[in-house]
C-alpha positions, 0 to 999 in steps of 0.5 A, a space after each residue: 717563275 717567270 721574271 720581270 726587269 724592274 720597269 716592267 714590275 713598277 708599272 706591272 707592282 699591283 698585277 703582280 701583287 695580285 696574282 701573287 696572292 691569289 694565284 700564288 705567283 713568284 715573279 723574280 724581278 731583274 736588274 740589269 739582267 741580274 735577278 734582284 728580287 722575288 714577289 711572292 704571297 704573304 701565305 708562301 712566305 710564312 711558310 718559307 719562314 717556317 721551313 727556315 726554321 726547321 732547317 736552322 733548329 736542325 742545323 742546332 740540334 746537330 750542332 750540339 749533338 757534335 759539341 761543336 755549338 758557339 755563343 753568339 758571342 762566340 760568333 760574332 766574335 770570330 765573323 767581327 760584328 760588335 754586339 
């Protein structure tokens, strides 16, 4: 996976998107030499989302089996987020 500065990525954005779409190339975008974003193709993105769903389902399944299941309201309260 290659890395580009934000300025270079802006200059080559069309090429980056085309390569992500057709060649499944992934590009890390850096600001001040620190990675801040990644450009990936849509197909790779959908696969990543599916993997996240599977992972989260497994975590939920394990939590339920262990009796460590919390409602959305309980989680929100614990992390101090208002619903």
